[in-house]
C-alpha positions as CSV (number, residue, x, y, z in Angstrom):
1,M,-11.2,38.5,-8.3
2,E,-13.6,37.2,-10.9
3,D,-10.7,36.0,-13.2
4,T,-9.1,34.3,-10.3
5,A,-12.3,32.6,-9.3
6,G,-12.9,31.6,-12.9
7,S,-9.4,30.1,-13.3
8,N,-9.6,28.0,-10.2
9,P,-12.0,25.3,-11.6
10,Q,-9.8,24.8,-14.6
11,S,-6.6,24.3,-12.5
12,L,-8.4,22.0,-10.2
13,G,-9.8,20.1,-13.1
14,F,-6.3,19.7,-14.6
15,T,-5.0,18.5,-11.2
16,E,-7.7,15.9,-10.9
17,K,-7.1,14.7,-14.4
18,L,-3.4,14.4,-13.7
19,K,-4.0,12.4,-10.5
20,S,-6.5,10.1,-12.2
21,W,-4.1,9.5,-15.1
22,L,-1.3,8.7,-12.7
23,S,-3.5,6.3,-10.8
24,W,-4.6,4.6,-14.0
25,S,-1.1,4.3,-15.4
26,W,0.3,2.9,-12.1
27,T,-0.8,-0.6,-12.8
28,Y,0.9,-0.7,-16.2
29,V,4.0,0.9,-14.8
30,C,4.3,-1.9,-12.3
31,F,4.0,-4.5,-15.0
32,I,6.7,-2.8,-17.1
33,W,9.0,-2.5,-14.1
34,F,8.5,-6.2,-13.3
35,G,9.3,-7.2,-16.9
36,M,12.5,-5.0,-16.9
37,V,13.6,-6.7,-13.6
38,L,13.2,-10.1,-15.2
39,I,15.2,-9.0,-18.3
40,M,18.0,-7.5,-16.1
41,I,18.3,-10.7,-14.1
42,Y,18.6,-12.7,-17.3
43,V,21.2,-10.3,-18.8
44,L,23.3,-10.2,-15.7
45,W,23.0,-13.9,-15.1
46,S,26.6,-14.6,-16.3
47,P,28.5,-11.4,-15.3
48,L,27.3,-11.6,-11.7
49,K,27.7,-15.3,-11.5
50,L,24.2,-15.8,-10.4
51,Q,24.3,-19.5,-11.2
52,E,27.2,-20.1,-8.9
53,T,25.5,-18.0,-6.2
54,L,22.3,-20.0,-6.4
55,T,24.2,-23.3,-6.4
56,S,26.1,-22.3,-3.2
57,A,22.8,-21.1,-1.7
58,S,21.2,-24.4,-2.4
59,V,24.2,-26.3,-0.9
60,F,23.9,-24.1,2.2
61,L,20.1,-24.7,2.5
62,N,20.7,-28.5,2.2
63,T,23.1,-28.4,5.1
64,L,20.6,-26.8,7.4
65,T,19.1,-29.1,10.0
66,P,15.3,-29.5,10.7
67,K,15.7,-27.6,13.9
68,F,16.4,-24.5,11.9
69,Y,13.2,-24.8,10.0
70,V,11.3,-25.4,13.2
71,A,12.8,-22.3,14.7
72,L,12.1,-20.3,11.5
73,T,8.4,-21.3,11.3
74,G,7.9,-21.0,15.1
75,T,9.3,-17.5,15.0
76,S,7.1,-16.6,12.1
77,S,4.1,-17.9,14.0
78,L,5.0,-15.9,17.1
79,I,5.4,-12.7,15.2
80,S,2.2,-13.1,13.2
81,G,0.4,-14.0,16.5
82,L,1.6,-10.8,18.1
83,I,0.4,-8.8,15.1
84,L,-2.9,-10.6,15.3
85,I,-3.4,-9.7,19.0
86,F,-2.5,-6.1,18.4
87,E,-4.8,-5.8,15.3
88,W,-7.7,-7.4,17.2
89,W,-7.2,-5.0,20.2
90,Y,-7.0,-2.0,17.9
91,F,-10.2,-3.1,16.0
92,R,-12.1,-3.6,19.3
93,K,-11.1,-0.2,20.6
94,Y,-11.3,1.9,17.5
95,G,-13.4,-0.1,15.1
96,T,-10.8,-0.3,12.3
97,S,-7.6,-2.1,11.3
98,F,-4.4,-0.4,12.2
99,I,-2.6,-1.7,9.1
100,E,-5.5,-0.6,6.8
101,Q,-5.6,2.8,8.5
102,V,-1.9,3.4,7.9
103,S,-2.2,2.2,4.4
104,V,-5.1,4.4,3.5
105,S,-3.7,7.5,5.4
106,H,-0.1,7.4,4.3
107,L,0.6,4.9,1.5
108,R,-2.5,5.6,-0.7
109,P,-1.6,9.3,-1.4
110,L,1.9,8.2,-2.3
111,L,0.6,5.8,-4.8
112,G,-1.7,8.4,-6.4
113,G,-4.9,7.0,-5.0
114,V,-8.0,9.2,-5.2
115,E,-11.3,9.2,-3.4
116,S,-14.1,6.9,-4.6
117,S,-16.7,8.8,-6.6
118,S,-19.5,6.5,-5.5
119,T,-20.3,8.5,-2.4
120,T,-20.2,11.8,-4.2
121,G,-22.7,10.7,-6.7
122,L,-25.3,10.0,-4.0
123,F,-25.3,13.7,-3.0
124,A,-25.2,15.4,-6.4
125,S,-27.2,18.5,-7.0
126,V,-29.4,19.2,-10.0
127,N,-26.5,20.8,-11.8
128,G,-24.3,17.8,-11.3
129,E,-22.0,19.3,-8.8
130,A,-21.2,17.4,-5.7
131,E,-22.9,18.5,-2.5
132,P,-21.3,17.9,0.9
133,R,-22.8,15.1,2.9
134,P,-24.7,16.5,5.9
135,S,-22.5,14.9,8.6
136,V,-22.0,17.8,11.0
137,S,-25.6,18.0,12.1
138,E,-26.0,14.2,12.3
139,C,-23.0,13.8,14.6
140,K,-23.9,16.7,16.9
141,V,-24.0,15.9,20.6
142,W,-27.2,16.9,22.4
143,R,-28.0,17.5,26.0
144,N,-30.0,14.6,27.4
145,P,-33.4,16.1,28.2
146,L,-34.0,13.5,31.0
147,N,-30.4,13.5,32.5
148,L,-30.2,12.4,36.1
149,F,-29.0,14.3,39.1
150,R,-25.3,13.7,39.9
151,G,-25.5,13.8,43.7
152,A,-28.8,12.0,44.2
153,E,-28.5,9.4,41.4
154,Y,-25.1,9.1,39.7
155,N,-23.1,9.3,42.9
156,R,-25.3,6.7,44.6
157,Y,-24.5,4.3,41.7
158,T,-20.8,5.0,42.2
159,W,-21.1,4.3,46.0
160,V,-22.8,1.0,45.4
161,T,-20.8,-0.4,42.4
162,G,-17.5,1.5,42.6
163,K,-17.9,2.4,38.9
164,E,-18.1,5.8,37.3
165,P,-21.2,6.1,35.2
166,L,-20.1,9.4,33.5
167,T,-17.1,9.9,31.3
168,Y,-14.8,12.9,31.6
169,Y,-15.8,13.9,28.0
170,D,-19.4,13.9,29.0
171,M,-18.8,15.9,32.2
172,N,-16.7,18.4,30.3
173,L,-19.5,19.0,27.8
174,S,-21.8,19.6,30.8
175,A,-19.3,22.1,32.3
176,Q,-19.3,24.0,29.0
177,D,-23.1,24.0,28.9
178,H,-23.3,25.4,32.4
179,Q,-20.8,28.1,31.7
180,T,-22.6,29.2,28.5
181,F,-26.1,28.8,29.9
182,F,-25.6,30.6,33.2
183,T,-22.9,33.2,32.6
184,G,-22.7,33.5,28.8
185,D,-24.9,36.6,28.4
186,T,-23.7,38.6,31.4
187,P,-22.4,42.0,30.2
188,Q,-20.0,42.3,33.1
189,L,-19.0,39.4,35.4
190,R,-19.6,39.9,39.1
191,P,-17.1,38.4,41.5
192,E,-19.4,35.5,42.4
193,D,-20.0,34.8,38.6
194,A,-16.3,34.6,38.1
195,V,-16.1,32.0,40.9
196,M,-18.9,30.0,39.4
197,Q,-17.3,30.0,36.0
198,K,-14.3,28.4,37.6
199,A,-16.5,26.1,39.6
200,W,-18.1,24.6,36.5
201,R,-14.6,23.9,35.0
202,E,-13.3,22.1,38.1
203,R,-12.8,18.4,37.6
204,N,-13.1,17.4,41.2
205,P,-16.7,17.4,42.6
206,Q,-15.6,18.5,46.0
207,A,-13.8,21.5,44.5
208,R,-16.9,22.5,42.6
209,I,-19.0,22.3,45.8
210,R,-16.4,24.4,47.7
211,A,-16.4,27.0,45.0
212,A,-20.3,27.2,45.1
213,Y,-20.2,27.9,48.8
214,Q,-17.5,30.5,48.2
215,A,-19.8,32.2,45.7
216,I,-22.7,32.1,48.3
217,E,-20.4,33.8,50.8
218,M,-19.7,36.6,48.3
219,N,-23.4,37.0,47.5
220,Q,-26.2,35.2,49.3
221,E,-28.4,35.6,46.2
222,C,-26.1,33.7,43.8
223,A,-28.7,31.4,42.2
224,A,-26.2,29.5,40.0
225,A,-24.4,28.4,43.2
226,Y,-27.6,26.8,44.6
227,V,-28.2,25.1,41.2
228,L,-24.7,23.5,41.5
229,L,-25.4,22.4,45.1
230,A,-28.8,20.9,44.0
231,E,-27.2,19.0,41.2
232,E,-24.0,17.7,42.9
233,E,-24.2,17.9,46.7
234,A,-27.9,17.0,47.4
235,T,-28.0,13.2,48.1
236,T,-31.8,12.9,47.7
237,I,-34.3,14.3,45.2
238,T,-36.2,16.0,48.1
239,E,-33.1,17.9,49.1
240,A,-32.4,18.8,45.5
241,E,-35.9,20.2,45.1
242,R,-35.5,22.3,48.2
243,L,-32.3,23.9,46.8
244,F,-33.9,24.5,43.4
245,K,-36.8,26.3,45.1
246,K,-34.3,28.5,46.9
247,A,-32.5,29.2,43.6
248,L,-35.8,30.1,42.0
249,S,-36.7,32.6,44.6
250,I,-33.5,34.6,43.9
251,A,-33.1,34.0,40.2
252,G,-34.6,37.3,39.2
253,K,-35.2,37.8,35.5
254,D,-32.4,35.6,34.2
255,I,-34.3,33.6,31.6
256,N,-31.7,30.9,31.3
257,L,-31.7,30.3,35.0
258,L,-35.5,30.4,35.2
259,V,-36.0,27.8,32.5
260,Y,-33.3,25.5,33.8
261,I,-34.6,25.6,37.4
262,K,-38.2,25.2,36.6
263,R,-37.4,22.3,34.3
264,R,-35.4,20.5,37.0
265,M,-38.1,21.2,39.6
266,A,-40.6,19.6,37.3
267,M,-38.3,16.6,37.0
268,C,-38.0,16.4,40.8
269,A,-41.8,16.4,41.0
270,R,-41.9,13.6,38.4
271,K,-39.4,11.5,40.4
272,L,-41.2,12.1,43.7
273,G,-44.5,10.8,42.2
274,R,-46.3,14.1,41.8
275,I,-46.8,13.5,38.1
276,K,-49.8,15.8,37.5
277,E,-47.9,18.6,39.1
278,A,-44.9,17.9,36.9
279,V,-47.0,17.8,33.8
280,K,-48.6,21.2,34.6
281,M,-45.1,22.7,35.3
282,M,-43.8,21.5,31.9
283,R,-46.8,22.7,30.0
284,D,-46.6,26.2,31.7
285,L,-42.9,26.3,30.9
286,M,-43.5,25.5,27.2
287,K,-46.2,28.2,27.0
288,E,-44.1,30.8,28.8
289,F,-41.0,30.2,26.6
290,P,-42.2,28.7,23.3
291,L,-39.0,29.6,21.4
292,L,-36.9,27.3,23.5
293,G,-37.8,24.2,21.6
294,M,-34.1,23.3,21.3
295,L,-34.2,22.2,25.0
296,N,-36.6,19.4,24.1
297,I,-38.9,19.9,27.1
298,H,-41.6,18.1,25.2
299,E,-39.6,14.9,25.6
300,N,-39.9,15.3,29.4
301,L,-43.7,16.0,28.9
302,L,-44.1,12.9,26.8
303,E,-42.5,10.6,29.4
304,A,-44.7,12.1,32.2
305,L,-47.9,11.7,30.2
306,L,-47.0,8.1,29.4
307,E,-46.6,7.5,33.1
308,L,-50.1,8.9,33.6
309,Q,-51.3,6.7,30.7
310,A,-52.8,9.8,29.2
311,Y,-52.4,8.5,25.6
312,A,-54.7,11.1,24.0
313,D,-52.5,13.9,25.4
314,V,-49.4,12.0,24.2
315,Q,-50.9,11.8,20.7
316,A,-51.6,15.6,20.8
317,V,-48.0,16.4,21.7
318,L,-46.8,14.0,18.9
319,A,-49.1,15.7,16.4
320,K,-47.2,19.0,17.1
321,Y,-43.6,17.7,17.3
322,D,-43.6,14.7,15.0
323,D,-43.5,16.9,11.9
324,I,-41.4,16.5,8.8
325,S,-39.8,19.9,9.2
326,L,-38.7,19.3,12.9
327,P,-35.7,17.2,14.0
328,K,-36.5,13.7,15.1
329,S,-35.4,11.8,18.1
330,A,-35.8,8.2,19.5
331,T,-38.4,9.5,21.9
332,I,-40.6,10.9,19.1
333,C,-40.2,7.9,16.8
334,Y,-40.6,5.1,19.3
335,T,-43.4,6.8,21.2
336,S,-45.3,7.1,18.0
337,A,-44.6,3.4,17.3
338,L,-45.8,2.6,20.9
339,L,-49.1,4.3,20.5
340,K,-49.8,2.5,17.2
341,A,-48.6,-0.8,18.5
342,R,-50.7,-0.5,21.7
343,A,-53.9,-0.3,19.5
344,V,-53.3,-3.8,18.1
345,S,-50.7,-5.6,20.2
346,D,-53.1,-7.1,22.8
347,K,-54.7,-9.3,20.1
348,F,-51.7,-9.7,17.8
349,S,-50.5,-13.2,17.0
350,P,-47.7,-14.0,14.5
351,E,-49.3,-17.3,13.5
352,A,-52.7,-15.6,12.8
353,A,-51.1,-12.7,10.9
354,S,-49.2,-15.2,8.7
355,R,-52.4,-17.0,7.8
356,R,-54.8,-14.0,7.2
357,G,-52.3,-11.2,6.6
358,L,-51.9,-7.9,8.4
359,S,-54.9,-5.6,9.0
360,T,-54.6,-1.9,8.2
361,A,-54.1,-1.0,11.9
362,E,-51.4,-3.8,12.2
363,M,-49.7,-2.6,9.1
364,N,-49.6,0.9,10.4
365,A,-48.1,-0.3,13.7
366,V,-45.4,-2.4,11.9
367,E,-44.5,0.5,9.6
368,A,-44.2,2.8,12.6
369,I,-41.8,0.2,14.3
370,H,-39.8,0.0,11.1
371,R,-39.6,3.8,11.0
372,A,-38.4,4.0,14.6
373,V,-35.8,1.2,14.1
374,E,-34.4,2.9,11.0
375,F,-33.9,6.1,13.0
376,N,-32.2,4.3,15.9
377,P,-31.5,0.6,15.4
378,H,-29.9,0.2,18.8
379,V,-33.1,0.7,20.9
380,P,-34.9,-2.7,20.4
381,K,-32.2,-4.7,22.0
382,Y,-32.6,-2.7,25.2
383,L,-36.4,-2.7,25.1
384,L,-36.3,-6.5,24.6
385,E,-33.7,-6.8,27.3
386,M,-31.2,-8.5,24.9
387,K,-28.6,-6.0,26.3
388,S,-28.2,-4.8,29.8
389,L,-29.0,-1.2,30.6
390,I,-26.8,1.3,32.3
391,L,-27.4,4.8,33.7
392,P,-27.9,7.2,30.7
393,P,-25.2,9.8,30.0
394,E,-25.7,13.6,30.4
395,H,-25.3,14.0,26.6
396,I,-26.5,11.8,23.8
397,L,-25.9,11.4,20.1
398,K,-29.0,11.1,18.1
399,R,-29.4,7.7,16.3
400,G,-26.5,6.4,18.4
401,D,-26.2,3.9,21.3
402,S,-26.1,6.7,23.9
403,E,-29.6,7.9,22.8
404,A,-30.8,4.3,22.8
405,V,-29.6,3.8,26.4
406,A,-31.3,7.1,27.5
407,Y,-34.6,6.3,25.8
408,A,-34.8,2.7,27.1
409,F,-33.8,3.7,30.6
410,F,-36.9,5.8,31.0
411,H,-39.4,4.2,28.5
412,L,-39.0,0.5,29.0
413,Q,-41.6,0.5,31.7
414,H,-44.1,2.2,29.3
415,W,-43.6,-0.6,26.7
416,K,-44.0,-3.2,29.3
417,R,-47.3,-1.6,30.5
418,A,-48.8,-1.9,27.0
419,E,-49.9,-5.5,26.7
420,G,-48.3,-7.3,23.8
421,A,-46.3,-4.2,22.6
422,L,-42.9,-5.8,23.2
423,N,-44.1,-9.0,21.5
424,L,-45.0,-7.1,18.4
425,L,-41.7,-5.3,18.5
426,H,-39.9,-8.6,18.9
427,C,-41.7,-10.1,15.8
428,T,-41.2,-7.2,13.5
429,W,-38.1,-5.0,14.3
430,E,-35.6,-7.1,12.4
431,G,-37.6,-6.7,9.2
432,T,-36.5,-3.1,9.0
433,F,-33.1,-4.1,7.8
434,R,-34.6,-5.8,4.7
435,I,-36.3,-2.5,3.8
436,I,-33.2,-0.3,4.1
437,P,-31.4,-0.3,0.7
438,Y,-27.9,-1.4,0.4
439,P,-25.4,0.2,0.6
440,L,-26.6,2.0,3.7
441,E,-25.5,5.4,2.4
442,K,-28.8,5.6,0.5
443,G,-31.1,5.6,3.5
444,H,-34.9,5.0,3.3
445,L,-37.1,7.3,5.4
446,F,-34.3,9.3,7.0
447,Y,-30.9,10.6,6.1
448,P,-28.3,7.9,5.6
449,Y,-27.1,6.4,8.9
450,P,-24.1,8.5,10.0
451,G,-20.7,6.7,10.3
452,C,-19.5,8.8,13.3
453,T,-21.8,7.3,15.9
454,E,-19.5,4.6,17.2
455,T,-16.6,7.0,17.9
456,A,-18.8,9.6,19.7
457,D,-20.7,6.9,21.7
458,R,-17.4,5.5,22.9
459,E,-16.6,8.9,24.3
460,L,-20.0,9.4,25.9
461,L,-20.5,6.0,27.4
462,P,-18.4,4.4,30.2
463,S,-15.7,1.9,29.3
464,F,-17.5,-1.0,31.1
465,H,-20.4,-0.7,28.7
466,E,-20.2,-2.6,25.4
467,V,-21.1,-0.1,22.7
468,S,-23.7,-1.2,20.2
469,V,-22.4,-0.8,16.6
470,Y,-24.5,-0.5,13.5
471,P,-24.0,-1.7,10.9
472,K,-22.1,-4.6,12.3
473,K,-18.6,-4.3,11.0
474,E,-16.9,-7.3,9.3
475,L,-13.5,-8.3,10.4
476,P,-10.8,-6.4,8.5
477,F,-8.8,-8.3,5.9
478,F,-5.5,-8.0,7.8
479,I,-6.9,-9.7,10.9
480,L,-8.1,-12.6,8.9
481,F,-4.7,-12.7,7.0
482,T,-2.6,-12.6,10.2
483,A,-4.8,-15.2,11.8
484,G,-4.3,-17.5,8.8
485,L,-0.6,-16.8,8.6
486,C,-0.2,-17.5,12.4
487,S,-2.1,-20.8,12.1
488,F,-0.3,-21.9,9.0
489,T,3.2,-21.2,10.3
490,A,2.4,-22.9,13.6
491,M,1.2,-26.0,11.8
492,L,4.4,-26.0,9.7
493,A,6.5,-25.7,12.8
494,M,4.7,-28.7,14.4
495,L,4.9,-30.8,11.3
496,T,8.6,-30.1,10.8
497,H,9.3,-31.0,14.4
498,Q,7.4,-34.3,14.1
499,F,8.3,-35.3,10.5
500,P,11.6,-33.6,9.6
501,E,12.6,-35.8,6.6
502,L,9.2,-35.8,5.0
503,M,8.9,-32.0,5.4
504,G,12.4,-31.6,3.9
505,V,11.3,-33.5,0.8
506,F,8.1,-31.4,0.7
507,A,10.1,-28.1,0.9
508,K,12.4,-29.1,-1.9
509,A,9.5,-30.1,-4.1
510,F,7.7,-26.8,-3.3
511,F,10.7,-24.6,-4.1
512,S,11.5,-26.5,-7.3
513,T,7.9,-26.0,-8.4
514,L,8.0,-22.4,-7.4
515,F,11.1,-21.6,-9.5
516,A,10.1,-23.8,-12.5
517,P,8.4,-20.9,-14.4
518,L,11.6,-18.8,-14.0
519,G,13.7,-21.6,-15.5
520,F,11.2,-22.1,-18.3
521,F,11.3,-18.3,-19.1
522,A,15.1,-18.4,-19.2
523,D,15.2,-21.4,-21.6
524,K,12.7,-19.7,-23.9
525,M,14.7,-16.5,-23.9
526,E,17.9,-18.4,-24.8
527,S,16.1,-20.3,-27.7
528,F,14.5,-17.1,-29.0
529,M,17.6,-14.8,-29.0
530,P,20.9,-15.6,-30.8
531,S,23.8,-16.4,-28.5
532,S,26.0,-13.8,-30.1
533,F,23.5,-11.1,-29.2
534,W,23.6,-12.0,-25.5
535,H,27.4,-12.3,-25.6
536,Q,27.8,-8.7,-27.0
537,L,25.2,-7.4,-24.5
538,T,27.0,-8.9,-21.6
539,R,30.3,-7.4,-22.8
540,I,28.6,-3.9,-22.9
C-alpha cells in the first residue's frame, strides 16, 4: 500500500508534464502544419492544374449577378442573427455563452488544454500543495429562519396575483426538511408516521392536507399532522396559532417537534403584535435548547427586538453571535451596521463629511456598512428600493440574492425607522467595491465571493423575479462577435442591393488584395528554388 501511494505522485507528475508539453507544443505544431500546407499547394500547383481551376472559378464568379451577393449576405446576416438571439437567451437564462461552454467542455480537452494555475495558487498551503477551495459550505442552502406560512401568507399572494411565490425546488427542499425533522429519528414508524412521510412528499397541497387528515383519523394525537394543517390549510395567523397550540399539547417529548412548534408559535405572536410575548418565547427556547444554534433562532429574536426598538438588547445578542468563529449571515452583518449607523446617521451630511472628514463614530459606521456589503452585495438595492421586493423563499443561499430578499423583506422597516440610516447607506455602500481587491477570488474581510450563487438563486427564486448577479458579468465574446457579424453582413446586403456595380468593384479589389501575399510568396519561391528542382519534384 505504501509503495502504491508513493508511486502515484510520480505518475501524476509525469502525466501533468506530458499534458503541459503537449499544450506548449501545440502552437508550434500549428505553424508547422500551416507551412507544410502552403508548400504542398505550391508543389501541386501544376499537377493538379490549380491555375486553370482558379481561372475558371474567377470566370464563374464574374458571371454571378448582384442578386446572388445580396442573397448570400442576407442569408449570412439571418443565420448570424439567429445565433445571436440564441446566445443572448442562453446567457440571460444560464449566465454563460453556449459556444464558450461547448468549447471549454468538449474542445479544450481535445486540444490538450489544462486548468489555469492562478486559482490554485491563491489557496496553497504552507507546504506549497494546493488546497481545495471551500465551495461546498459557501454554496449550502439554508432554511430561512423567518419563512412565511404557506396557507396564511404565500397562498394569499397567489390568490391575489395569480403568481406562485415558491419554486418547486424550494418546496422540495422543505419536504425533505420536514421528513428528516419530524420522522428521521423514529426507531419504528407508526402507521400515521408513514402517512405523514408520504404527505410531505406530495406535490399537490390538497393531497398533503388530505393525508394529514388521514393521519389524524388513524391517531388523534398525531402532532405532525396538525403542524402541516397549521402551515398549509390555515388561512389566517390566528387559525395557524390555534393549530400549533393543539400540536404542542400532544407533542410529548419529541424535541424536534417541540422546537419547531414553539418557534412557529413565537412567530405567530410576533405577527399578531404580541412582540414582548414572542421575545420571551424565543429567549426561553434558546435557553432550553442551547445546542440548536444551527436553527438560527437568534435571527428571529433580533428582528423582534428591533421591532421593540430595544437596541441595547440587540447589541447584547450581536455580541454573542457576531463572533469570528461563528458563521455569518446578512442579518448579523447588516444589523451590526444598522446599530452603528443609527448612532451617527441623524446628523450625517455628505457635504460636511467631505469638508471636515469622518469622525471616529462615522468611520466605524462606514466600515460596518462596507463589511456588510462585502458579505452580501445584493441587500442595499432592496433597502434603498432600487429593486422591487418579493415574498422571501423558504430557503436561502447565504451571500446570495435569496438571502438579500429575505433580509430586506423583514428589516427594511427597521432601517426606515432609524433617521438618516438609509441616507448613510446610500452615500457609502458603493465604496465597498473599491476596497475589495481584484480579482474577486482574493476577498477582503470574508472568504472570496462564491461563484455558485447565481445558479442556486435562480432555483430558489420565482421566474418573474430578476435575479441580482454579482459581480456583474460582461457580455461573452461570441455574443459581441455574432452581433458584429450580423450587423456587418446586413450592411453589405443593403449596400450590394443599392449599389451593385460599386460593390462589385470593391469585392474584386478586396479579394485581389487578400490573395496578393499568396502570389508574392509563390513568386519568391520560384526565384529562390531552381526550376529543374521543382520539375523533378512534380514528376515524383
